[in-house]
N, C-alpha and C positions, 0 to 999 in steps of 0.2 A: 620832483613829485611832492606835493603837499595836500593835505585835506583828509577828508575821510575815504575809506577804500571804496565806499559806493559810488562817490562822484568826486574823485581825485583830480587836481589840477596840475597839469603837466606842461613844462617849458623846457627849453634846451635845443638839444641838436645832436647830430651822429653823422658819421660819414663812413663809408666803405674803403678799405684799405687794400688795394689789388684784388678785388673781387670779381669772378666770372663765373658764367653757366656754361656748360659745355653740351649741347645736344648731339649725341653720336650719330643719330639716322640722319642728319642732314651736315655733319661735320662742320657745324657752326658754333663758335664760341662767342658769347654775349659777354661784353666788359662794362662793368658798372661804374659810372661816374665816381670821381672822389671827391666830388663837389659834396659842402655840408648838406644835410636834409633838416632844416629847422622844425621844431615843434614850438608852436605859438597857441597859448590859450587852448590847449587840448587838440590843436590841429597839426597834422603832418603836412606840412607845406613843400610841395614840389616846385621849385622855381627855376624853370627851364633846366630841369634835370636831363642828364644825356645817357644815353644806353649805346655803346659802340659795338657793332660787328666786324666788318672788314672795312678799312677805308677811314676816312676823316670826317665823313657825313654822319652825324648820329641821328638816334630815335630820340626826339624831344618829349618829355613829359611835363606838363604844368598843370596846377590845381593843388587839391588838397585832399586829405582823408580825416574826418571828422572822428576823434576818439572820446567825444563827451560821453558816449553810452559805449561801455565796452562790450555790452552784450549785443549791440547793433550798431557796429560802426558803418559810417557812409562814407562814399567817395564820390569825387568831382573832379574828373582829370580829363584832360585830352592831349592824345598823342599825335605828333605830326613828325613827319620825315621827307626831306627832297633827296632824289636819287641816293637811297639809302641801300647799300649792298649788303643783303642779310647775310648772305655766305658765298664763299668761293672755294668750293670744296672738291679735292679729287676723290675717285671711287673708292671705297672701302668694303670689306666683307659686311660690314654693318650698315652700308649706305642704303637709304630708301631714295634718295636725291643727291646729285651731285650736279656741279657746274656753278654758273653764276646766276645769281638772282637780284635784281635791281626794282626799288618799288619807291613810289609817293605814297605817303600815308596822311589822311586827315580823319581821326575818328574822337569819339568822346565816350567816357566811361562813367557812368553815374548810378547810384542806388547803393543798397545795403551790401557790405561785402559778400554775404553770401548770397545773393540773388542780383547781380550787377546786370546792367542793360548797356550793351556797346554797339553803337550805330557809327556809321562812315562810310569812307570811300577808299579803295586802295587802287593803284595805277600800277600795273606790271609794264616796265620801261622796256623799250626795244632793244636794248643792249643785253638783255637777258638771254642766257642760253642755258638751260637746265635740263637735266635727263633724270626721268623716273625709272626705278627699277622694278619691273614687274617680277614679282616673285613666283607667282602661279600663273603664267600665261595661259588662255584659253587657245592660242595659235600654237603652243608647244606640240611638236610633231611626237608623236610617242613610238616608242622603239617596238616594231612588230615583230621583232627576234625574241621577244620576251619569254615566249613559250620554249623556245630551243636552247637557249642558253640562261645560265641562272649565274649571277655575280655573287659571291660571297663576299662579306667585309670580315676580316679576321681581328678588327680592332677589338680593344678591350672593352668588351660589353659591361664589365663591372663598374667602370667610371661614370658616375651619376651624371646624367645630362645637365646642361647649363639652364638655370630657369629662365623662361621667358619674361622679360621686363613686363611689369604689371601695367594696365591701362591706368592713366592719372585722370581723375575725374577734374571736372572744371567747376564743380559746384552748380549753382544754380545759373550760371551765365547764360544769358539772352542776348546773342549776338546776330546782328544782320550788316554784312559788309558788300557794299556795291564794289565789282572789280571790273577795271576797264583794263582790257590787254592790247595792248599798240601792235599794229600790224608786222612788225619785223621782230616781234618775240619769237624764239626758237624754242619749240618745245620736243623733247625726245623721249623715247622709252625703250629700255633693253628688253627685248622678249626672250632672251636667253643667257645663262650665265656668261657664256664665251663673248657676248655681244655681236656675235655675227648676225643673228637674226635681230633687227631693229628696225624703228620707225623715227623719222626727223619730219617734224612739221613746223612751218612758218605761215603765221596769220594772225588773226585777232578777233576780239569780239567784246561783248559785254555779258558777265556773269555775277550770280547774286549768290553770296555764302552765308548759309544760317547754320547756327548753333543753337539747339532749344535747351531751356532748362531741363529737360528729361535727358539730355546726354546724346542727342542725334544730330549728327553733321549732314546737310543737305545743301545740295549745290544745284542751281538753275541757271540756265542760259546756253548759248550757243558759241563755239570757237571754230571760226569759218576759215579753211585752210587756203591759203594762195599759192603754196609751193610746198614741197616735201619729197621725200623718197621712202620706199620700203624696202630692207633687204630681208631676204626671206628664202629658207631652204626647205623643200618638200621631199619626200622619200624618192630616192634615184633622181632628184632634180639637184643640180649644183646651185650655190648661192647666187641669186640673181637681183639686182637693182632696178626696182619700178619706180619711174616717176609719177607722184601722186598729183592728179588734175585739180586745177583752180576751180574752187565752189565745194569741194569735199569739206567735211564738217564733222565734229564732235559735238553731242548735245547732251547735256545733262536735265534731267526732270526728277532730281529729289536725291536718290542716291550717288554718293560720291565716286563709289567703286564700281558702277556699273553703268556707264554712259551709253548714248546711243550713238553708234558708228555708222558713217556712210562716207565712204571714199572710194574713188577709182583710181588705180595705177596702172602705167603702161610701160611695156619695153618694146623697142624696136627692133625688129628680126627681119633678116634677109634670107630668102629660100630662093632655090634654082626652081621653076616651075615648068613642066613640059605638056603643051596643048595636044589636041587632037591631029594636028599636022606635024607632030614630033617635034616642032621648034622649042628650043628651051630660051627661057628670059628670068632675069631677075626680078624678083618682086618685093617690096616691103611691106612687111606684116606688122600690126599692132597687135601684141600679145596683152591683155589687160587681166588685172585682178580686181574685183569688185568685193568690198567687205561691208557688209551692212548688219543690222539688228543690234542687240545690247552686247556688251563686252563678253556677258557670260554665256551667250548664247549666240556668238558670232557665226554667220555664214558667209563662206568664200566661194566664189563662182570665177570661172574662167571665161574669156570670151577672145575672139579673133576678128581682125578688120584688115581689110587692104585698100586704105583711102586713096591711094594713088594709081590703082588698076580698076578699074571700073568692071572688067569682065571677071575677074577674079571675085571682086567685092559682090556682083549680083550673084555670083554661086553661092557665096557664103550668105547673103541674104535670103536666098531660096532655101536654105537649111532651117530644120527646126532648132530652136534654142538649144535643146540638149546636144544636137549633134553638132553645133558650132561651139559650145562650151568644150565638149570634148576634144574637139581639134585642136582649140586653143591650150586644152591641157596638152596635148602632143607636143603642140611647139613651145610649149615651157618647159618640156623635157629634154628638148634638144636646140642647141643654138643653131645649129646648120643642118638642113634637110637637102639633100642633093637629088635631084632628076625627080622629084616629086611630082606625082601625077594628079590629074583631079580628082580620082576617086578618093585621094587621102581626104579631100575637102567634102565630097560629097557623102561618101559612105562610111565614114569612119565610125567605129565600134569600139567599146571598151577591149573586147577580146583580141583587137589587134596588137595590143599592148598590155600585157597581164600586170606588168608592174605599175603601170599607169591606175589601171582599174583597182589596183589595190591601195 
């Protein structure tokens, strides 16, 4: 470095020695290239500089950062990656996401370092299988015995609680990334700490992720589901697995944490039905759960169909929506119903099963 302090002339270079960055919430470690970064005539030059995560395919950085005006340094960078495995992480207590995430990336970053503009495209590859840990699930079943039993924690209350990590500001970054999700991508969410309640989705779509200079993160677009399952436990109902129907979707209209959800999941049950002539036969029923509305205000509705038995299906069709939903809830409570008579389908009321009504 030579010249005046107001406009020094800088030349040389430096390189990182076994340097890395660890992201605890994703279980990801990013390793920095040991290749030299040259400084030529006050420009920090990235000549195909690599950042590694998992595997041999790196994130490539090319371009420069202009240091001529130290009060307003400017960047002109290009970031590219092919089949880049961002992380391959097991679940830990700190995890917000775990699994495997593969991406293709083609973006640019330009402008003053305190007001960068980022534009480009990202593709979520089909070999992605990632799970998001939903810390405060709106589907979590609340314990209705709370007024009867009180659990006391005798742990040391004098021990100061751990400080929550502070949010890191990205400054004046203006980011707009188009995200293409390949149809084979599997996205999952744990709805309970024991992972018994969970949802698994397979599908694809086109999304647009935006980060504003004010610090707001926005997401737009629809993820259309082609296959999936919902494992869920309700009060007095054992854990059940429902197959999510093709055409269901998750749609974002801004708020990343509050998408609109619309999907229907079904389970096939068998029951013995006795008709008016007292003869009994086996009928296949499809018990379904429909979940709609925004994530923060989810609505769950049960329904019941008998697609292979037109006599029973006609009786179900003659019911009101509320009667049929209550009947569907009844069948969701019990896997097997023996000698069920038609009045169970015609005249079911909540007071028939008090546990269900609660």
